[in-house]
C-alpha positions in Angstrom: 0.0 0.2 0.0 3.1 2.4 0.5 3.5 2.4 -3.3 0.2 3.4 -3.8 -0.2 6.4 -1.1 2.8 7.7 -1.4 1.7 8.1 -5.6 -1.4 9.3 -4.8 0.4 11.7 -2.2 3.0 13.1 -4.7 0.4 13.3 -7.6 -1.9 15.5 -5.4 1.0 17.9 -4.8 2.1 17.9 -8.4 -1.4 19.2 -9.2 -1.1 21.4 -6.3 -4.3 20.0 -4.3 -5.1 20.1 -1.2 -6.3 16.4 0.1 -9.8 18.8 0.5 -9.8 19.1 -2.7 -9.1 16.0 -4.1 -11.5 14.7 -2.1 -14.6 16.8 -4.1 -13.0 16.5 -7.6 -13.1 12.5 -6.1 -16.2 12.4 -5.0 -14.7 10.4 -2.0 -14.7 12.1 1.9 -12.1 14.1 3.5 -11.2 10.8 5.6 -11.1 8.3 2.8 -8.3 10.8 1.3 -6.1 10.9 4.4 -6.5 7.1 5.3 -5.4 6.3 1.6 -1.7 8.6 2.0 -1.1 7.5 5.2 -1.2 3.6 3.5 -4.2 2.2 5.3 -5.1 -1.4 4.3 -8.4 -2.3 4.1 -9.8 0.6 1.8 -12.4 -0.1 -0.5 -11.2 -0.7 -4.7 -13.7 1.4 -6.1 -13.4 4.4 -4.3 -9.2 4.0 -4.8 -10.1 3.5 -8.4 -12.1 6.9 -8.3 -9.2 8.9 -7.2 -6.6 7.3 -9.7 -9.2 8.3 -12.9 -8.2 11.9 -11.7 -4.8 11.0 -12.6 -5.4 9.3 -15.6 -4.4 5.7 -14.0 -6.6 3.4 -12.4 -5.6 -0.8 -9.9 -4.2 -3.8 -11.6 -2.6 -6.7 -10.9 0.9 -6.1 -9.9 3.6 -9.1 -9.8 5.0 -9.3 -6.5 8.8 -9.3 -6.0 10.2 -12.9 -4.3 11.6 -11.3 -1.6 8.3 -10.0 -0.1 6.6 -11.4 2.4 2.7 -13.3 1.3 
């Protein structure tokens, strides 16, 4: 979740958006944006996609590296 939270935070800042701005534009709550950027692991995928769509991205399967724990 760390890479995702970092991606969202960096993109938001690159566009000059506050967390509140991003939550409004994505149609999700401010608390959701805060939890996403803090790396909370139990978030709804559809809401994550609502945020990622603003950056031209969506969730998808990523191959796990062998040294990562399962």
